[in-house]
C-alpha angles and dihedrals in degrees: 000000000000109000104153134039144152133248120183120191101230090046095054091050091050088048091054096044093049091058100034092245117163105264114171096195095181090057104032124094108199110183117212105230117178092184106031104188135184109292094025122121115262136186118230138179117238138168109264109185095322096320124101103233132192110224131220111262091235096066107062128049118209101247130076095219128045098199099102135017093269097024115174109325101165130051118201113227094212091065120181137296127218113252101219095186093053094041091057095046093050093035090230139083115282123178130196119218107240117234096004091172091057091233106194090214092056109134107182170228096212108198103171093111090057099051109108098231092053104036093092093046091052090052099041113006113051116139144172122238109207115209142171095213141332132223126235137164138195115289111269089016099056113160095000085084104019130185128202114222121200144145115281088233090053090236119144116251139199129249125189118256145166127219135196146170122223125226114273088006119115092196126091126216136203131196135188125242112226134197138182120304117277119215095278094052091046087056088051086052095242122136100209139043136195111256100263111208123215109233089245092052095054096087092045087056093048099046097091098233111137103254122237126226086257094054094048091046090052094052090047092049093050094057100128130183098172089106093048135083136197130210133175119256132188119285088234083098091065098088104077121246109258138166094244093040110029118202102172120123138130089239089072089070097052114115118242095187146014123308122247123210133193 
């Protein structure tokens, strides 16, 4: 999963300028957050009447569901598939989670665009979440032994996301799509990865055309961590960043060991 990441104000502006995304600097408030945690406010990029627009950090919360503190923050790109045999036997709809074992060699199918709770979001509410880096840790250990994953050139990058607004709720929520671990994440010892988007695929993701299985597979197949590195950081980043207990300082990003590459 991807439960923590970093957004730095100057980097988000550079990200937008480099791509000619709408960035209203005088009106925007982009909060630098070195330990952006579930429930924190996040900036995203969405399609606004044909224009790719960077949003104010105050609008969206990093979670796709508001029903608990953490809610649902990640969305598996594999999705679920209806089990006809079980459905008939039980006289109700039963779905099996695809690729439960997170096999890094998994090659489809990808059914996330056909899961009822995500169909509308795939049609109308796709977004990009720009970030400077994200944190992961070995499976079973997680943030007790965290790694920071970022581009070797230190540039911000994009991951695929979905956003939504709940009925009678004036808040907006955004979650990150995840896929199987590419080679670098496998070296870290983690079983999942955010769906990293190639720069040339960002507009395709934002254009609000319901993606086909081929498009989804193409995006998954192009996840590439060869230009990324990972290095261990202090476990001080483990407590989430909260209003009542802030944990947001640049020191959380400092390496405490050698970097690893793909």
